[in-house]
N, C-alpha and C positions, 0 to 999 in steps of 0.2 A: 426029711423035715427041713423046712426053710431056715437058713441061718441068718445072722444079722445083715450080711451083705445083700440077701434077697429082699430085705425089708426096704432098702433104699434110703436115700436122704432127700429131703425136700428143702430147697433153698429159697429163703424169703429175703426181702430187702425192706429195711425200715429207716426212717429219717427223723431226726430231731431238728425241726425248723424253728429257730429262735429269733425273736424281734423284741423291740421295746415299744410299749404302748402306755401312755399316761404315766410315764416314769416307772413302769413295772416291766420286768422280764416276762415275756409271754411265749408260749409254744403252740404250734399249730397241731390241732388234734381232730380226730374223727370219732365216730361213735361205734363201740364194739357191740356185738350181738347181745351182751348182757346189760347194756346200757352204760357201761363204764366208758370213760374217755380212752382213746388209744392213739398211738402215733400213726401217721400214714404208713401203710404196710401193704406190700404186694408180693406175689410169687415171681421168681425168676424162671423163665422158660428157656432152657439152653438151646432149643431149636429155633424159637422165634426171636429171642432177644440177642442182639449183637454184643452188647456190653451191659454190665451191672448198672452203670450210671445212666445209660439211655433208658433202660427199663424203669429205673427209679424215677426219673424225670417224667416219664409218660404216665405212670400210674398215680403219682402225686397230683399232677394236673387233672387227671380224670377223677380222682377221689375228692379233691378239695377245691379245684378251680384255680389253684395257686401255681405259678411257674417258678421253679427254683432258679436261683442264681448260682453263686459259687457253692460247691459242696466239697467236703473232704470225708474220706473213710474214717470211721470212728473205731469200730471193733467188730469182731465176729463172735456172735453168741450162739453156742452150740451145746450147752449143757443138756444132759439127758433129763427128761421129765419136764421140759419146757411145755407150757400150755400152748396148744396149736392156735396161732393167731387167726382172727376171723376171716382174713382174706383167702385162706387156703384150707377150709374145713374138709376133712376126709375121715372116714371111719377107720382107716388103717393106723398103724402105730409107727410110721416112718419117723426117723430122727429129723427134727426141725432145726435147721441152721439159719440164722438170720445175720445178714451183713448190715451193720448199722452205719449210718452217715450223719454228719453234722452239717447243717446249713444255717447261714446267718443272713438276715435281710434288714434293711433300714425301713421297710414299708410293711407294717402290719395291716395290709389293706383289707377292706371288707369285700364282699362279693364272692366268698367261697360257696361251695355247695351247701345244701340245707343242713347237713349234719357235721360240717367242718367249721370250726371257729378257733379263736385264740384264747387259751386259758392261761391264767397267771401261773408261772412256774412254782411259786411258793404255795399255791393251793395244794400241790402234790407233796411238797417238802416244807411244811411250815417251820420245822426246826432249823432249816438252813437260813432263815432270815433273822439276823442278829441285830437289826437296826433299832429295835425297840424291845423293852422288856415284855415278856409274856408269862406272868407267874403261873397261870393255869397250865400252860403247855409244859413249862419247866417242871412243875410238880408231877404231872403225869409221866413225863420222861424219866425223872428220877425214880418214881415209884415202880414203873414198869421194868427199868433196867435193874433196880435193886432186887425185885422179885425174881428176875431171870438169873442174876448173878448168884444169889444165895450166898453160900459160904465158899464159893469158888474164887480164889484170889486172882486167878488169871482172867476170868470173866470180868471181875470188878475192875482190874487194871485196864483192860481193853476198853470198857465202857467209859471210864474216867478220861482216858487219853483221847478217844475219838470225839467225845462230847464236851471236853474241857469242864468236867464237873467239879473239879477242885482248883484252887488258885495256882497250884504248881503245874497245871497243864494249860498249854496255849491252844486256842482254837485254830485249826488249819482248814480254811475254807475249801481247799481243793479236794478233801477226802470225802466227797459227797457219796460216792458209791460204797465206800467202806462203812459209812454210817448207815446207809439204807440196808446193806446186807446184814449188819449186826441186828438192826430192828426186825428184819425178816427172820433171822435165826432166833431172836427172842420172841417171835410171834406177836409183835406189837403192831404189825401192819396187816391189812385185810388179806393181801395176796398169800401170806403164809398159811392161813386157814383154808382159803379157797383151793390152793394147789394140792391139798391133801383131802379135799372134799369134806371139810369139817366146818362147823359153825362156832365162832368164838363164844365162850360162856356168857359174856355180856359185852355190851357196846363199850363200856368203860375199860375193857381189856385192851382196846386199840388206841393208838395215838391219833390225834386229828391229822387229816391229810387224805385227799381223794385217792382211791385206788385206780389202777389203770388195767386195761385188758392185757392178757398174756403176761409177759415179763417186761412190758413197756415202761413201767416206772423204773426198773433197773436200767434200761437203756437210756432213759431220760437222765437218770442220775449220772451215768457215764458221760453223757453229753455236757451236762452242767459242770461236772468236775473238769472235763477237758477244757471247756471255755474259760473257767476261772483260772486254770493254769496258764493258758495261752495269753491271757491278759497281761501277764508279767514279762513275756518275752517276744510277743508279736503284737502289732497294732490292730488286733482284731476288733477292738471296741469301735473303731471307725466304720466297720462293716455293719454296725447296728445303728449308727447315727446318721442324720441327714447331712447334706453337703455343707450347710452352715449351722453353727451352734455356738452358744455361749459356753464359757468355762464352767458355769454352774450346771448347765445341761449336761456337759460331758461328765462332771462329777456324779450327777444323779444317775447317769447311765452306768458308770462304774459301780455305784452302790447297788443299783437294781440287780446287777449280775452277781456281784460278790456277796450281797447280803450284809455288808458292813457299812457302818457310818464312818466316813473318811474325814480326816483332818483337812479343812478347807485350804489353809495356807500351804501346808506341806504337799497337798495334792497338786496345787497350782505350780509350786516350785518344781515338782517332779515333771509336770507336763512341759514346762519351759526348758528344763534341762535336756529333754529328749529331742527338742527341735522338730517335733512331729506336726505342730500346728503353726499357723501364721495368722495375724490379724487381717481382716478384710477392709477395715476403715468404715464398716457399716455398723449400725446399732440396732439392737432388737428392742421393740416396743411392747413385747408380749410378756415381759418379766413381772409385770404388776407393780413395779416400782421405778427406780431410776433406770433409764435405758442402759443395757449392757452391750459390750462390744461383741461382735460376731467374729468367729474364727473359722478356719477350714483346715482340713487335713492336707499336709504338703505331699504326702506320698513317700514312696521309697527313694532313698538317695540314689540317683542314677550313676554316681561314681563308685560307691562302695556297696550298694545294695542293702545298706543297713536300714533297718526299720524296727527299732526296739519297742518293747511293750511299755506299760505304765506301772509305776509303783502304786501300791495300795496302802497308804499310811492311815491305819485305823485310829479312831479316837480312843484315848485311854479312859 
């Protein structure tokens, strides 16, 4: 009888490609076989492919028409029971392991293949956008989590802490994956029902937010959480912005990623303290009002190699 070793392991590569478009954080997606959106994903062939990254770049360009710039490895996803991604469908039950990557680009260019386009990140995670009140979403979230928690104090405490449901809890924008996994556990997202081949009792049992193929919404949550964390200790925001920008545009970019409304004066003071930007002496006439000064990213300090991140002073 064949054992687990005989079943083998299939290795796939997936990538979260994020950009900014119309002051929104967007992610490059393709279409899964069930019609849901999916991250660019492809198999790794150990005979044909020399490196993971080379294989990743080739199939992303083939699937989407988009050429990747800088990429970094994100995480390795190998939990048992993962749905087989559409790029490697087979009738067998081999363990699916996906190596995830994060890529950032300042150019959400059009011209992808017919089923690839840019989707707003918060279409998949509406609860992660804290810039405006959404009473209907908040009510659905509280109702669903309360139903799941029941009389279990540990569940209640976990839900309150992650979603800052009470005044004594502070919202931590970096914990994107933990929040999604809790919602999955509470069966408040479509993937939780799909993965056990069940149908939710009614549509109202699910929170708003578009599902994704396989476990790609989990991978996207990991990528968004990583990016939000890196904002504070590396100048990654400038990988998403054009060469010239106003400070208002830079703040809008930070808000689009963090999902927070930032304090204007404190944000600008923080940018000045880092020494990451310098004025160009040029003015932007696209602000719709008084022309604003254009800045550019100075880059890494050649002497120290220092390149700090940006503080995110949220409005109270």
